[in-house]
N, C-alpha and C positions, 0 to 999 in steps of 0.2 A: 504493499500499499504506500502511496506517495504521501508525504507529509505536506502541511499547508504551505510552508515557506519554500519547500522544494517545488510545489505546483506553481507557486507565484514566479519563482526563478525560471521555470520551464516555459511559462506563458510569455515572460519578458524576452526570453532567448529566441523564441519563435522557431523551434526546431520541429520539422515535420519530415518524416522519411518519404521515399517515393511510393511505397505501398500505401502509406497513409494518405498521400495526395490522391491516389487512384481511388481508394475507398471513400474518401471524403467527397470526391467528384461524383462517384456513382451513387452515393447516399443522397446527395442533394438533387441529382438529376431524377431518380426514381421518386423521391418524396414529393417533388414539386409536380411531377407528372401524375402521380396518383391523386394528389390533392386537386389538381386541375380536373381530372375525370370525375372525382366525387363531387366537386363543386359544380361541374357542368350538369351532372344528373340532378343534384339538389336544386340548382337554379332553374333547370328546365322544368322539373316537377312544380316548383313554386312560382314559376314565371317571373323570376327576378334574377337579373344579371348580377346584381349586387352580391348575391350568395356565392356565385362562382368567384368574383373578385375576392371576396373575403376568405374563402378557402385557400386560394393561391397566395394571398397576402400572408396569412398566418403560417402557412407552410414555408414561405420564404423567410420570414422572421425566425421561425424555429430552426431552419437550416443554417441561417446566419449565425445564430448563437452556438449551434453545435459544430459547425464546420470551419468557421473563420478562425477562431482562436486555436492555436496549436495544442489542443488537449492531449494528455498522454496516450489516449487511445489511438491517435494518428501517429504516434512515434514508437511503435512496437518493435520495428525492424530497422534501427539506426544504421547508417552506412558507416563502416569502419574505413576511414581513408588511410592510405599509405603515407609514411613519413616522407617528406621531401628529400631528394638526393642532393648530395653536395656536388657542385659543378666545378670542374677544373677551369682555369683560365683559357686554356687552348680550346675548350669546348664551348666558349661563350658564343651565343648567337651573333652573327654579323648583321648590321643593319641592312635592310633590304634596298633602300634607295640612297646610294652613295654618290659622290661627285664622279667617281670613275665610271659607274654605269651610265650616268648622264652624258658623259664625254664620249663613251663608246656608242651610244644611241645617235648622238649628233654626228659622229664620225661615219657611221654607217648610212647616214642620210635618211633616217627614218622620219617620215612626214608627221607633223604635229599640228593639231587643231588649235583653236583659239585658247583653250584651257590647258594646253600642254599635254593633252592625251593623245595617243596614236589615232590616226585617221584610217578608216577602212578604205583600201583602195577599190575604186570602181563603185563605191556607194555614192548616191546622189547627195550633194551637200549644197547649202546656201538657200536663199529665198527662191521659192518656186520649184523646190526639189521634190515636190510630191508626185511629179510626172513619171519618175523612175529612170532607168538607164535608156540610152538611145535605142530605138527599135522596139521598145515595149509598147503594149497597146495603151491607148488613151483610156480613161475611166469608162467611156461609153463604148469603145471599140471592142473588137474581138482580136484574138491572137493571130488570125490569118492576115489581118490587114496591118500595114505599117502606118505609123502616124505621119501626116504631112509635115515637112520641114517648114519653119516659119522664117 
């Protein structure tokens, strides 16, 4: 049994395991659906939509109180994480975007757009580029006809 202060600390920490997340989601899903069905039948028989709304509202409030806080029932299978490994200096990750890679890209003559991103070759660009590449059909034409040049 969990003590009162232990429960308060657990609720403050907010720990919920993966199985608990799945159980919590399934619980709230089915409770709200069942309440909606019961509320629909009750509202249909009484000819009041308010009863349907009240059933769903009460179920939502109940589920919020039971599923939103990380109660101990949702943390029965905590994940045991591995300890981090020590990293040697020679294994340190290299930054991906260095000055050398930029110089190599410029030396290769890679075309760049206005934002410095690579440009797809052969892709239409600029204003009025919705027509597509040369020889493509116009929006109202067919593939067998070529568009007239302007």
